[in-house]
C-alpha positions in Angstrom: 8.0 12.7 145.4 5.9 9.6 145.9 3.4 9.7 148.8 4.4 7.3 151.8 2.1 4.4 150.6 3.3 4.3 147.1 7.0 4.9 148.0 6.7 2.0 150.6 5.1 -0.3 148.0 7.7 0.6 145.3 10.6 0.0 147.7 9.0 -3.5 148.6 9.1 -4.5 144.8 12.5 -3.2 144.3 13.7 -5.1 147.2 12.5 -8.2 145.3 13.8 -7.2 142.2 17.3 -6.6 143.7 17.2 -10.0 145.5 16.1 -11.8 142.0 18.9 -9.9 140.2 21.4 -11.3 142.8 19.9 -14.7 142.0 20.3 -14.5 138.3 16.7 -14.4 137.7 14.7 -12.3 135.1 11.9 -10.3 136.6 8.7 -9.4 134.7 5.9 -7.2 135.8 2.4 -6.3 134.6 0.8 -3.1 133.5 -2.3 -3.8 135.4 -2.8 -5.8 138.8 -5.8 -7.5 137.5 -4.9 -11.1 138.8 -3.1 -10.5 142.2 0.3 -10.7 140.8 2.9 -7.9 140.9 6.0 -9.8 139.6 7.1 -12.9 137.7 10.4 -14.3 138.5 11.9 -16.8 136.1 15.1 -18.6 135.3 15.6 -18.3 131.5 16.2 -21.4 129.4 16.1 -25.0 130.3 17.0 -26.3 133.8 16.8 -29.9 134.5 13.2 -31.3 133.6 11.7 -27.9 132.7 12.3 -24.8 130.5 12.2 -21.3 132.1 10.9 -22.3 135.6 9.1 -19.5 137.2 6.8 -18.1 140.1 4.4 -15.4 140.3 4.4 -13.1 143.4 2.4 -10.5 145.3 4.6 -8.2 146.9 3.2 -6.5 150.0 5.5 -4.0 152.3 4.9 -3.6 155.9 6.1 -0.8 158.3 4.1 -1.9 161.4 4.9 -5.4 161.9 3.4 -7.8 164.5 4.3 -11.3 165.6 2.4 -14.0 167.3 2.8 -14.5 171.1 5.5 -17.2 170.4 7.3 -15.1 167.8 7.3 -17.7 165.2 4.9 -16.1 162.7 4.3 -12.6 161.3 0.5 -11.7 161.7 -0.2 -9.8 158.4 -3.5 -8.3 158.0 -2.6 -6.6 154.6 -4.6 -8.7 152.3 -8.1 -8.4 151.8 -10.3 -11.3 151.0 -10.2 -10.9 147.2 -6.5 -10.6 147.2 -6.2 -13.7 149.4 -8.3 -15.7 146.9 -5.9 -14.8 144.1 -3.2 -16.6 145.9 -5.0 -19.4 147.8 -5.4 -22.8 146.6 -3.5 -25.2 144.3 -5.3 -24.5 140.8 -2.5 -22.4 139.3 -0.4 -23.4 136.4 2.4 -21.3 137.8 3.2 -21.4 141.7 2.0 -18.2 143.5 3.5 -16.6 146.6 3.1 -13.7 149.0 6.3 -11.9 149.4 6.0 -9.7 152.5 8.8 -7.0 152.8 9.1 -5.5 156.3 10.4 -2.1 156.0 11.3 0.7 158.4 8.6 3.2 159.2 10.8 6.1 158.2 11.6 6.0 154.6 14.9 7.7 155.2 16.0 4.5 156.7 15.2 2.0 153.7 18.9 2.1 152.9 22.2 2.4 154.9 25.4 3.5 153.0 28.9 3.1 154.2 32.2 3.4 152.3 32.1 -0.5 151.7 28.4 -1.3 151.3 24.9 -0.5 150.9 22.3 -2.2 152.9 18.4 -2.6 152.4 16.3 -2.7 155.3 14.8 -4.9 156.9 13.8 -8.2 155.4 11.5 -10.0 153.0 9.7 -13.1 153.7 7.7 -15.7 151.6 4.5 -17.7 152.0 2.6 -20.2 149.9 -1.1 -20.2 150.3 -1.7 -23.2 148.1 -2.7 -25.3 151.0 -5.4 -22.6 152.2 -9.1 -22.9 151.1 -10.7 -20.1 149.2 -13.0 -17.8 151.2 -16.6 -18.1 150.2 -18.1 -14.9 148.8 -14.9 -12.9 149.4 -15.2 -9.1 149.7 -12.6 -6.4 149.0 -13.6 -4.4 152.1 -12.7 -7.2 154.5 -9.1 -8.0 155.6 -8.0 -11.5 156.4 -4.9 -12.4 158.5 -2.2 -14.6 157.3 0.6 -16.2 159.4 3.9 -15.8 157.8 6.8 -17.9 159.3 9.6 -15.8 160.6 12.0 -18.5 159.2 10.8 -18.0 155.6 13.3 -15.5 154.8 13.8 -14.4 151.2 17.4 -15.2 150.3 19.1 -15.9 147.1 18.9 -19.6 148.0 15.4 -19.7 149.2 14.3 -17.8 146.1 16.1 -20.2 143.8 14.4 -23.0 145.7 10.9 -21.5 145.1 11.8 -21.4 141.5 12.9 -25.0 141.1 13.7 -27.2 144.4 17.1 -28.5 142.7 18.4 -24.8 142.4 18.3 -24.2 146.1 20.4 -27.3 146.8 23.2 -26.1 144.5 22.7 -22.4 144.5 23.8 -22.5 141.1 21.3 -22.3 138.3 23.5 -24.1 135.5 
């Protein structure tokens, strides 16, 4: 059985995989996390003006969520400065996002079953750091806080919009 940290991280990535599957996207992973990317999500084939539009994502799971005083943002301190710099700025060929999956503290509460459904708990959120400046002389032993808007919920529609803006309008890839 996985230790709690790996269990939580695997659930976070699988949550994103399930959502991508529901959106009709292909998910690719990497054998090593050398570039700050866990998954690539893509729509195969041509769509409007591009072929195989895609995004790269770093998935983080979080079982001790904290919000700002206003309640409008999550205050996530789970990125070190090196990880932050692998997502920040606008110098990427493929857009990059942080996906934050808020999970229950108890792994037994990750899923709920009834005769009619299976629910994954709790929710995933997204954040682009393309407008954020890089941290000078980043270190892996220093954490940085990012503010993830509570309204940036990962849904099929929002995921499709991240892949290509026109996809989110129709909800249909073709």
